[in-house]
C-alpha positions, -999 to 999 in steps of 0.1 A, spaced: 283 675 -56 316 655 -55 298 626 -38 267 627 -61 287 626 -93 305 592 -87 272 578 -75 255 589 -107 283 575 -128 280 542 -109 242 541 -116 248 548 -153 275 521 -154 252 495 -139 225 504 -164 250 501 -192 260 466 -179 223 456 -177 215 468 -212 247 452 -225 237 419 -208 202 420 -224 217 428 -259 242 399 -255 214 375 -244 182 385 -263 151 363 -265 157 332 -285 135 305 -300 155 279 -280 148 296 -246 131 275 -220 95 282 -211 60 273 -221 54 277 -258 25 301 -254 44 323 -229 76 324 -250 57 330 -282 40 360 -266 73 374 -253 91 371 -286 62 387 -304 62 416 -280 99 421 -286 95 421 -324 94 451 -347 64 455 -370 85 442 -399 96 411 -379 60 403 -369 47 408 -404 74 385 -418 62 356 -397 29 357 -416 46 351 -450 52 317 -466 68 318 -500 76 295 -528 103 298 -554 110 285 -589 137 260 -596 156 232 -579 181 256 -562 170 283 -538 168 316 -557 188 347 -545 154 364 -539 141 337 -515 174 339 -496 170 377 -494 134 373 -480 148 349 -453 179 368 -444 166 404 -446 130 397 -435 132 365 -416 99 352 -431 79 325 -413 80 297 -439 87 284 -474 65 261 -495 80 234 -516 63 227 -549 68 199 -575 92 221 -595 116 221 -566 118 184 -560 131 162 -588 163 154 -569 156 145 -533 192 147 -522 195 182 -536 162 191 -520 175 181 -486 206 203 -491 183 232 -502 162 228 -470 193 229 -449 206 261 -467 173 279 -461 171 269 -425 206 279 -417 199 313 -432 168 316 -410 184 305 -378 212 331 -382 187 360 -381 166 377 -355 154 355 -327 169 323 -343 134 312 -355 133 283 -379 112 282 -410 80 262 -415 90 241 -445 57 229 -461 47 208 -490 17 189 -505 24 152 -499 -12 139 -496 -4 104 -509 -18 90 -541 -22 114 -569 -9 145 -551 28 140 -544 48 172 -548 80 157 -534 90 131 -560 124 117 -565 130 88 -542 99 92 -520 72 65 -520 42 64 -543 12 55 -523 -24 42 -529 -39 75 -517 -69 87 -497 -97 70 -516 -79 37 -512 -79 44 -474 -116 51 -477 -121 18 -496 -103 -2 -470 -122 16 -442 -95 10 -415 -85 41 -394 -51 23 -389 -45 25 -426 -50 63 -424 -28 65 -394 1 46 -409 -2 64 -443 2 97 -424 31 82 -404 51 68 -433 46 98 -455 56 120 -426 86 99 -418 99 104 -454 93 141 -452 112 144 -419 143 128 -435 142 157 -460 138 184 -433 102 191 -443 82 198 -411 47 207 -423 25 188 -447 -7 202 -463 -26 170 -456 -50 154 -448 -74 165 -475 -108 162 -459 -129 175 -489 -158 152 -495 -165 132 -527 -197 150 -536 -194 163 -572 -184 133 -593 -174 155 -622 -146 171 -602 -112 164 -616 -96 185 -589 -106 164 -559 -117 129 -570 -95 103 -554 -79 129 -531 -111 125 -510 -115 97 -484 -151 93 -496 -185 109 -494 -194 102 -458 -186 132 -435 -181 112 -403 -159 85 -419 -139 113 -435 -135 129 -401 -124 97 -385 -99 89 -412 -86 125 -414 -80 125 -376 -61 92 -378 -40 105 -407 -33 136 -387 -22 116 -356 1 95 -378 19 126 -391 22 140 -356 39 108 -345 65 113 -373 71 149 -361 52 166 -389 27 195 -385 -5 183 -403 -27 208 -421 -62 199 -431 -77 213 -463 -95 229 -481 -117 246 -455 -147 247 -456 -148 221 -483 -139 218 -521 -159 186 -528 -192 200 -541 -178 218 -572 -161 207 -604 -144 241 -608 -108 248 -600 -100 279 -578 -67 283 -595 -86 298 -624 -119 310 -611 -138 315 -578 -161 284 -575 -196 291 -561 -211 263 -541 -249 267 -536 -252 251 -502 -269 265 -472 -253 269 -438 -274 240 -425 -261 217 -453 -225 229 -447 -228 223 -410 -239 187 -414 -218 179 -444 -185 197 -453 -179 211 -418 -182 178 -400 -146 167 -405 -133 201 -393 -156 199 -363 -141 165 -354 -105 175 -362 -108 207 -341 -117 186 -311 -87 164 -318 -63 193 -316 -57 200 -353 -27 224 -353 -32 239 -388 -57 241 -416 -58 257 -451 -85 281 -461 -99 276 -496 -108 302 -523 -145 291 -524 -177 312 -523 -209 301 -506 -236 326 -517 -263 311 -495 -244 318 -463 -236 351 -445 -203 353 -464 -222 359 -496 -199 361 -526 -166 365 -506 -141 337 -508 -141 317 -476 -103 324 -474 -111 361 -472 -142 359 -451 -142 369 -414 -175 351 -410 -160 318 -421 -127 321 -403 -135 340 -371 -173 337 -364 -177 301 -376 -143 284 -374 -130 300 -342 -161 311 -323 -186 284 -332 -164 253 -340 -137 263 -314 -107 258 -336 -74 269 -319 -47 262 -345 -33 284 -372 -50 292 -406 -30 293 -438 -43 305 -471 -43 284 -502 -19 300 -527 -30 337 -527 -19 341 -563 -48 319 -574 -75 337 -594 -101 326 -569 -86 351 -544 -70 379 -564 -99 384 -589 -124 390 -561 -101 412 -540 -89 432 -570 -51 427 -565 -27 405 -546 -19 432 -520 -56 437 -513 -62 400 -511 -32 397 -486 -46 424 -463 -81 410 -464 -68 375 -457 -51 386 -425 -80 407 -414 -104 378 -420 -83 356 -397 -56 338 -417 -23 337 -398 -1 329 -428 -5 341 -464 10 316 -488 24 327 -522 36 302 -547 62 325 -562 86 349 -546 76 386 -550 102 414 -550 113 426 -516 94 458 -520 64 445 -538 31 461 -527 21 428 -511 47 437 -485 49 475 -484 11 480 -483 7 456 -454 35 473 -435 20 507 -442 -14 495 -429 3 482 -397 17 517 -391 -16 535 -399 -42 511 -384 -37 500 -348 -64 473 -352 -46 458 -382 -13 460 -364 -28 440 -335 -42 414 -359 -8 408 -376 9 405 -342 -17 380 -330 -11 360 -362 27 361 -356 22 349 -320 0 320 -332 26 310 -358 54 311 -332 34 290 -308 30 262 -333 67 264 -342 76 262 -305 53 232 -300 66 212 -330 101 224 -339 118 218 -306 124 186 -286 133 150 -294 107 146 -321 115 177 -341 123 174 -377 161 182 -383 167 217 -395 197 206 -416 189 172 -430 216 146 -437 221 137 -474 234 103 -462 201 96 -445 183 106 -477 203 80 -496 198 53 -469 162 59 -459 142 69 -490 120 53 -500 110 40 -466 114 2 -468 89 -5 -439 65 20 -455 67 2 -489 55 -30 -473 26 -12 -457 16 6 -488 15 -27 -508 -7 -41 -481 -30 -11 -482 -33 -14 -520 -44 -50 -515 -69 -42 -488 -85 -14 -508 -88 -30 -542 -125 -32 -551 -143 -56 -574 -170 -33 -589 -184 -59 -613 -174 -96 -614 -196 -107 -643 -229 -102 -661 -263 -108 -645 -268 -141 -664 -232 -150 -673 -207 -168 -651 -183 -145 -632 -152 -135 -651 -134 -124 -620 -113 -141 -608 -98 -150 -642 -68 -174 -640 -41 -170 -666 -47 -204 -681 -84 -195 -687 -78 -160 -701 -67 -171 -737 -49 -144 -757 -47 -113 -735 -44 -77 -747 -34 -51 -721 -45 -16 -732 -34 13 -711 -12 44 -706 10 36 -677 43 16 -677 35 0 -643 1 -12 -657 18 -31 -684 45 -44 -660 20 -57 -635 -3 -71 -663 25 -91 -679 34 -105 -644 -2 -117 -639 -7 -129 -675 26 -140 -690 27 -137 -728 0 -109 -729 4 -83 -757 4 -46 -750 -12 -16 -766 -5 20 -754 -35 40 -765 -33 77 -773 -51 104 -793 -24 103 -819 -29 66 -827 -68 67 -827 -94 42 -817 -94 22 -849 -60 8 -843 -70 -3 -808 -100 -21 -822 -78 -38 -847 -55 -51 -820 -85 -61 -799 -100 -83 -826 -71 -108 -822 -75 -111 -784 -98 -133 -763 -95 -110 -732 -89 -73 -731 -78 -58 -698 -83 -20 -702 -68 6 -679 -94 34 -674 -84 67 -656 -101 96 -674 -127 108 -699 -103 104 -728 -97 67 -719 -135 62 -716 -139 72 -753 -114 45 -763 -131 19 -741 -165 25 -756 -152 16 -791 -147 -20 -778 -183 -25 -769 -194 -42 -801 -165 -67 -804 -181 -94 -783 -148 -99 -765 -142 -105 -728 -135 -70 -715 -122 -64 -680 -116 -28 -668 -89 -19 -643 -100 15 -631 -74 38 -615 -80 72 -597 -117 80 -596 -140 50 -605 -170 71 -616 -162 64 -653 -172 28 -647 -209 39 -644 -208 47 -682 -197 12 -693 -221 -12 -677 -216 -36 -707 -181 -46 -697 -177 -81 -684 -158 -72 -652 -144 -42 -634 -119 -37 -606 -111 -3 -590 -78 9 -575 -74 45 -566 -39 56 -577 -13 48 -603 13 38 -578 30 5 -588 15 -12 -557 -20 -3 -569 -15 -20 -603 0 -51 -586 -30 -53 -563 -55 -47 -591 -41 -75 -613 -38 -98 -583 -75 -93 -576 -84 -99 -613 -63 -131 -614 -77 -143 -581 -44 -144 -562 -57 -121 -535 -92 -115 -522 -106 -80 -530 -121 -66 -498 -123 -30 -507 -157 -12 -510 -165 20 -530 -162 48 -504 -191 68 -518 -228 64 -524 
C-alpha cells in the first residue's frame, strides 16, 4: 500500500499538470493548421452558447457602440456586427468604433474576431459615407461592359473598407434589371442579362477579395422581378423553376463555381416553385436542396435583415423566423437592431439546441462554416486590420487612385440615349457657344456645379413640390436650352410641363433611365447611373462633346 499511494499521487499530479497545460493553452483562432480542421476543432470545443453566438450578426443604433452591443460581444462572443448608414457619418470615429468592438471580441473565448459587414455596393447604396468615395455604381459598370471596371470597382471600394477595419461587404448585387418599376433595385443591377451579370459580379467579387474583403452576393435567389420591397411586405414572384434556373439563378451558378464565400438570402416568395409561399430565406428547398445540392455552393449563407416584415410576418415572430432561418440552411442570422440579451430570439434558440439534437447539430455546423470563412480571410498578410489606424483614415480616404478610376468609369459608361429628332439635326453634342441662354433645372448640387462648368453663365433652377411647375415653366420661357436632371417619377411630372414650350430640351438622366421612355419628345437625352460628382461631370462632358459617349443601356 505504501508503494501504491505515491504512485497514485504521481499519476494524479501528472494529470493535473496536463489539464493545467491545456487550460493555459486552449484552442485559439491564431493556432496554425488548415482552416477547415481548426474550425472543426474549435467548434467541437465550444459550448452550445458559444456555437449559437457565432450565428448572430447584430446592428446597433448611433455613431458610438451601445452598451448592449458591447455586452453581446463580451458576454456572448457573437459572430459579427453589421454597420448601417446611421453608424457612419464620421469615418474616423467609425474606425475607432470598429477597433473597440474587435478588441472586445478578441479578448473573449477563443480569441475569435468579428465579421464586420456593411452595404457598400457603389453608386446609390453607400452605407459608409463620410470621406469614402462616391462611385458610378453597378449599372454604370453594365453600361461600360468591361469586366475590368467591375474588378477595379470592387477593389477600390474594398480598399477603402479595409482602411476602416470593415472585412465583409454585402456586394456584389446580382439581382437582374427585370421589373422596370422597381425603385428598390433599379441602378443597383448590372443589367438585365444573366450571363453578363454573372461575369461582372464575379469580377467585382475578385476585386474585393484582392483588397482582403469577404464579398457577399445578394439577394438570393433574385429580387429583380418585383417592384415590392421586402422591408414592408413579402414579395411574391410568379416565376417557374425553369425560368428561375435560366434567369435569376444564372449569376449564382457562375459565382458558386468561382468560389463565392458568402451570399445573402432574400425575403422573397416564389409560389410556382416547391418552396410555395415560404420566403426563400426560410426555405430549405431554396437553401439546401437547390443552392447546396444542385448548384454546389460551399460558402456561408447570411439572412437579409431578419427584422424585415418579409420574414417575420410569414414566420409569426422574430424568434420563429430565426429558428426557421437556421433550420433552412442559413449560417448567420442578421438583425439590424440589438435585441436584449435574453430576448426570445436568443433564449428560444438555445432551448431548442438543448431539446433537439438535430437542431443542435445544424447550429454547430453553421458555426463551423462561419469559423472556416473567418480563418480563410481574417488571418495572414492580406487580412483587414482588426484595430484600424485613425491616421490611415485621414491619409487614405477617399482613395486618390480610386477617384481617378471612378471618373474614368463614369466617362466610359455615359450613354447617349437620344441625340436629336428623327428629322432635325443632332443637338448632342451641344457646344457652349451654340447653346444660347442655358437653364439648368435639377435637384442636386453637383448637377449645377458640373453644368455651370460646361456652360458658363447658365442660370439654375432647383425644382421642388413646394415651388410648383408653373414657376419652372416661367423660368424656362427665358431660355434657349434647358438641361433637365431627371431621376424619379416626381421629376418626370415637372419635365412633362416643358413639352409645349418649343424650347431645346436635353435630359440628363441619373439613376434608372427608364423614365426617358415617357418623354420621347425631348430633343436629346444622356444617361448616367448615379448622382456621384463624377457621373455629373461625365454627363455634361458628353452633352458638350468634350468626351465621346461609349456607354450602352445595359437592359433590353
